[in-house]
C-alpha positions as semicolon CSV with decimal commas, in nm:
position;residue;x (nm);y (nm);z (nm)
1;L;11,284;4,570;-12,152
2;V;11,532;4,516;-11,861
3;L;11,339;4,875;-11,707
4;T;10,971;4,714;-11,742
5;I;11,063;4,419;-11,540
6;P;10,968;4,434;-11,172
7;L;11,241;4,275;-10,971
8;K;11,166;4,054;-10,719
9;T;11,299;3,938;-10,402
10;D;11,365;3,587;-10,274
11;K;11,430;3,466;-9,881
12;A;11,725;3,631;-9,834
13;G;11,637;3,962;-9,904
14;A;11,867;3,991;-10,260
15;L;11,690;4,136;-10,525
16;W;11,671;3,959;-10,914
17;I;11,483;3,992;-11,247
18;P;11,264;3,695;-11,334
19;L;11,398;3,562;-11,661
20;T;11,054;3,436;-11,785
21;Q;11,047;3,809;-11,957
22;F;11,356;3,688;-12,125
23;D;11,209;3,415;-12,345
24;S;10,933;3,433;-12,575
25;A;10,657;3,596;-12,297
26;G;10,865;3,883;-12,329
27;L;10,876;3,924;-12,695
28;F;10,555;4,149;-12,696
29;T;10,663;4,386;-12,474
30;A;11,003;4,413;-12,620
31;I;10,850;4,527;-12,969
32;I;10,625;4,770;-12,868
33;V;10,845;4,941;-12,592
34;G;11,116;4,879;-12,882
35;L;10,853;5,103;-13,113
36;F;10,734;5,363;-12,886
37;I;11,070;5,425;-12,712
38;T;11,278;5,429;-13,059
39;D;11,053;5,687;-13,178
40;F;11,054;5,921;-12,935
41;Y;11,432;5,915;-12,886
42;V;11,415;5,994;-13,241
43;W;11,173;6,330;-13,220
44;M;11,379;6,441;-12,940
45;V;11,715;6,432;-13,135
46;H;11,522;6,632;-13,469
47;K;11,421;6,875;-13,171
48;N;11,792;6,890;-13,093
49;W;11,724;6,807;-12,733
50;T;12,099;6,687;-12,731
51;I;12,406;6,804;-12,596
52;K;12,606;6,990;-12,864
53;M;12,995;7,005;-12,891
54;P;13,212;7,224;-13,010
55;D;13,281;7,171;-13,400
56;T;13,684;7,114;-13,294
57;V;13,534;6,787;-13,131
58;P;13,545;6,480;-13,381
59;P;13,218;6,336;-13,468
60;A;13,262;6,015;-13,313
61;V;13,288;6,175;-12,959
62;S;13,033;6,455;-13,019
63;N;12,776;6,188;-13,114
64;S;12,823;6,015;-12,800
65;F;12,763;6,307;-12,608
66;A;12,484;6,435;-12,826
67;A;12,304;6,093;-12,716
68;L;12,311;6,130;-12,343
69;F;12,049;6,378;-12,293
70;P;11,765;6,181;-12,524
71;G;11,921;5,845;-12,382
72;F;11,888;5,933;-11,995
73;I;11,541;6,074;-12,096
74;V;11,383;5,774;-12,238
75;L;11,563;5,575;-11,944
76;A;11,406;5,791;-11,685
77;L;11,048;5,802;-11,870
78;V;11,024;5,390;-11,859
79;W;11,153;5,352;-11,500
80;V;10,865;5,637;-11,409
81;I;10,624;5,473;-11,597
82;R;10,712;5,090;-11,453
83;L;10,682;5,264;-11,067
84;G;10,347;5,382;-11,166
85;V;10,193;5,076;-11,303
86;E;10,356;4,866;-10,988
87;A;10,113;5,091;-10,766
88;T;9,797;4,961;-10,973
89;P;9,621;4,571;-10,994
90;M;9,772;4,537;-11,319
91;Q;10,139;4,571;-11,095
92;S;10,343;4,563;-11,441
93;I;10,408;4,672;-11,801
94;P;10,428;4,308;-11,938
95;N;10,128;4,249;-11,745
96;I;9,985;4,565;-11,899
97;I;10,092;4,424;-12,286
98;S;9,969;4,087;-12,190
99;F;9,636;4,153;-12,086
100;F;9,523;4,395;-12,387
101;L;9,709;4,226;-12,678
102;A;9,907;3,896;-12,618
103;T;9,627;3,736;-12,401
104;P;9,350;3,802;-12,658
105;L;9,524;3,716;-12,985
106;S;9,661;3,397;-12,800
107;H;9,281;3,295;-12,763
108;L;9,225;3,360;-13,128
109;N;9,545;3,208;-13,250
110;N;9,504;2,845;-13,069
111;T;9,178;2,824;-13,334
112;L;9,085;2,657;-13,672
113;P;8,953;3,033;-13,749
114;G;9,234;3,242;-13,629
115;A;9,484;2,995;-13,832
116;L;9,308;3,035;-14,179
117;V;9,304;3,445;-14,130
118;A;9,669;3,450;-14,062
119;E;9,740;3,190;-14,352
120;L;9,506;3,354;-14,585
121;L;9,675;3,754;-14,510
122;I;10,021;3,556;-14,597
123;S;9,899;3,417;-14,901
124;F;9,677;3,730;-14,989
125;L;10,006;3,966;-14,933
126;W;10,232;3,740;-15,144
127;I;10,012;3,783;-15,466
128;F;10,104;4,143;-15,462
129;G;10,495;4,097;-15,452
130;I;10,453;4,166;-15,058
131;H;10,615;3,898;-14,816
132;G;10,340;3,789;-14,645
133;A;10,485;3,536;-14,374
134;N;10,749;3,829;-14,304
135;V;10,471;4,098;-14,227
136;V;10,237;3,837;-14,070
137;S;10,504;3,696;-13,841
138;G;10,593;4,059;-13,724
139;V;10,283;4,015;-13,509
140;M;10,206;3,678;-13,488
141;M;10,489;3,516;-13,396
142;P;10,568;3,583;-13,043
143;I;10,246;3,457;-12,988
144;W;10,327;3,113;-13,196
145;L;10,660;3,085;-13,044
146;T;10,447;3,146;-12,653
147;A;10,267;2,825;-12,819
148;L;10,550;2,622;-12,890
149;N;10,708;2,738;-12,548
150;Q;10,379;2,624;-12,333
151;N;10,396;2,285;-12,545
152;H;10,759;2,212;-12,458
153;A;10,704;2,323;-12,083
154;A;10,408;2,051;-12,100
155;F;10,571;1,795;-12,273
156;T;10,909;1,832;-12,032
157;A;10,682;1,797;-11,758
158;G;10,464;1,447;-11,899
159;K;10,174;1,664;-11,966
160;A;9,932;1,674;-12,284
161;L;10,061;1,941;-12,481
162;P;9,788;2,229;-12,463
163;N;9,897;2,405;-12,822
164;I;9,809;2,306;-13,198
165;V;9,900;2,636;-13,375
166;T;10,199;2,721;-13,306
167;T;10,519;2,798;-13,500
168;S;10,599;2,435;-13,592
169;F;10,245;2,444;-13,725
170;F;10,301;2,681;-13,980
171;D;10,656;2,630;-14,097
172;N;10,657;2,214;-14,103
173;F;10,309;2,144;-14,179
174;V;10,120;2,441;-14,381
175;H;10,434;2,623;-14,561
176;M;10,586;2,308;-14,726
177;G;10,770;2,418;-15,053
178;G;10,763;2,801;-14,918
179;S;10,432;3,002;-14,875
180;G;10,169;2,923;-15,067
181;A;10,233;2,496;-14,994
182;T;10,385;2,498;-15,366
183;I;10,609;2,185;-15,311
184;G;10,340;2,036;-15,493
185;L;10,365;2,284;-15,783
186;A;10,750;2,255;-15,760
187;M;10,745;1,857;-15,822
188;L;10,458;1,908;-16,120
189;L;10,689;2,151;-16,302
190;A;10,956;1,924;-16,259
191;F;10,859;1,551;-16,378
192;A;10,509;1,632;-16,534
193;A;10,600;1,974;-16,780
194;K;10,541;1,929;-17,146
195;S;10,670;2,291;-17,230
196;K;11,046;2,373;-17,267
197;E;10,979;2,687;-17,041
198;L;10,811;2,540;-16,756
199;K;11,039;2,212;-16,764
200;T;11,390;2,455;-16,756
201;L;11,179;2,639;-16,460
202;G;11,117;2,289;-16,295
203;K;11,499;2,229;-16,276
204;L;11,556;2,540;-16,110
205;V;11,267;2,516;-15,820
206;A;11,242;2,159;-15,761
207;G;11,568;2,175;-15,506
208;P;11,456;2,502;-15,311
209;A;11,171;2,393;-15,294
210;L;11,269;2,068;-15,051
211;F;11,398;2,326;-14,824
212;N;11,064;2,521;-14,847
213;I;11,231;2,805;-15,069
214;N;11,005;2,916;-15,349
215;E;11,079;3,269;-15,464
216;P;11,217;3,116;-15,782
217;I;10,840;3,003;-15,870
218;L;10,678;3,337;-15,704
219;F;10,860;3,517;-15,913
220;G;10,985;3,285;-16,229
221;L;10,660;3,099;-16,299
222;P;10,508;3,354;-16,176
223;I;10,266;3,348;-15,933
224;V;10,314;3,677;-15,809
225;M;10,020;3,956;-15,993
226;N;9,929;3,599;-16,174
227;Y;9,598;3,570;-16,112
228;K;9,545;3,273;-16,292
229;M;9,754;3,087;-15,989
230;L;9,545;3,336;-15,741
231;V;9,310;3,066;-15,645
232;P;9,562;2,758;-15,543
233;F;9,809;2,972;-15,423
234;I;9,531;3,115;-15,138
235;V;9,351;2,782;-15,128
236;T;9,601;2,518;-15,086
237;P;9,793;2,628;-14,784
238;L;9,363;2,646;-14,636
239;I;9,362;2,329;-14,693
240;N;9,684;2,249;-14,507
241;V;9,535;2,393;-14,211
242;T;9,253;2,257;-14,175
243;T;9,369;1,870;-14,277
244;T;9,658;1,956;-13,978
245;Y;9,436;2,119;-13,694
246;I;9,169;1,865;-13,734
247;G;9,408;1,563;-13,731
248;M;9,580;1,719;-13,389
249;A;9,264;1,845;-13,300
250;T;9,121;1,432;-13,303
251;N;9,486;1,293;-13,201
252;L;9,542;1,120;-13,472
253;V;9,845;1,328;-13,531
254;A;10,103;1,462;-13,240
255;R;10,093;1,778;-13,171
256;P;10,448;2,002;-13,212
257;M;10,614;1,914;-12,902
258;G;10,805;2,232;-12,851
259;V;11,105;2,201;-13,039
260;Y;11,178;2,451;-13,279
261;I;11,259;2,331;-13,606
262;P;11,462;2,556;-13,887
263;W;11,193;2,634;-14,146
264;T;11,434;2,507;-14,418
265;T;11,441;2,155;-14,289
266;P;11,242;1,919;-14,577
267;P;10,923;1,791;-14,536
268;I;10,820;1,457;-14,430
269;L;11,166;1,483;-14,194
270;S;11,044;1,783;-14,001
271;G;10,690;1,630;-13,947
272;F;10,907;1,363;-13,754
273;I;11,075;1,601;-13,585
274;A;10,839;1,909;-13,442
275;T;10,626;1,578;-13,332
276;G;10,822;1,329;-13,246
277;H;10,636;1,090;-13,418
278;I;10,545;0,903;-13,735
279;S;10,228;1,050;-13,727
280;G;10,391;1,387;-13,837
281;S;10,485;1,240;-14,105
282;V;10,225;1,077;-14,210
283;M;10,007;1,422;-14,188
284;Q;10,294;1,595;-14,437
285;I;10,276;1,305;-14,696
286;I;9,896;1,388;-14,740
287;N;9,930;1,723;-14,719
288;I;10,161;1,710;-14,994
289;V;9,939;1,454;-15,206
290;L;9,630;1,678;-15,126
291;D;9,872;2,025;-15,288
292;T;9,983;1,857;-15,583
293;L;9,608;1,770;-15,701
294;M;9,524;2,137;-15,578
295;Y;9,745;2,264;-15,807
296;F;9,719;1,999;-16,078
297;Y;9,401;2,152;-16,340
298;F;9,608;2,512;-16,293
299;F;9,950;2,406;-16,419
300;K;9,798;2,119;-16,654
301;S;9,637;2,470;-16,783
302;M;9,926;2,688;-16,743
303;D;10,162;2,390;-16,955
304;K;9,861;2,359;-17,236
305;E;9,967;2,756;-17,304
306;K;10,329;2,769;-17,294
307;L;10,351;2,436;-17,522
308;A;10,064;2,621;-17,757
309;E;10,317;2,876;-17,764
310;E;10,625;2,730;-17,865
311;L;10,483;2,493;-18,090
312;D;10,271;2,841;-18,316
313;P;10,470;3,127;-18,297
314;K;10,103;3,293;-18,359
315;N;9,986;3,233;-18,041
316;A;10,263;3,383;-17,852
317;E;10,207;3,662;-18,024
318;A;9,821;3,660;-17,958
């Protein structure tokens, strides 16, 4: 990453590295360069483009020498590419990555359709047991963090906050209770279940759900590979995206002010901290009520089936 950043000169003629590329703005550069350079390094090692040492040399020393030549080639390659790019109108590798990837994604991201697509992918992947949040955030996290950082800069300068869709938007207003916005479902399991199985499960999931941890529900209810819970698990977080976006776009709800809050922070508290305004907590309460209503029918249907199985073993066999 350091080699991709063009050096600048101050008034005294001293060279310095712009530190802005070490915050969220440089994440895309670090990810992309890291992926390609690592593969190239491994390819050279497999091709035996290394310094060979006698068998009598200890492995730790031999491995260190083996890494010298591929490491030198990698550094030299990045340096040469940087010099070549500096001779073009783009001027730097980070500028190229921003122009072709980061900027288009950022324009798509800070829109309601963009947020809905990202959330749809997260929930859809989870249905098949794939950690959707990790998969999608691997691509979108640099964009969301950059948007959050821009809000922080605007807040510090006393200007209007430019972005709605940030890490705080998803972590604190959409994924309450975890992916799928399952906090409402957790409360139903804990306080409204009639079957013994779901009552027991409710005691286990209620606590973690308050801290946005829902693996006990995803794999214990289960939701993963369960077509009966497909609709609410996908639709509920999309409702949260829509209501929160509209609330913030119309200025009825304060936007995230650029403070990064751990995703495990409980709802209501996190809404206030993220926005610095009580409207953030109110928005979360509204979303939780809507989430609970969305899950209610499907929860009652499953609870009824479980209760029938417990009352009549023949139903369970069927």
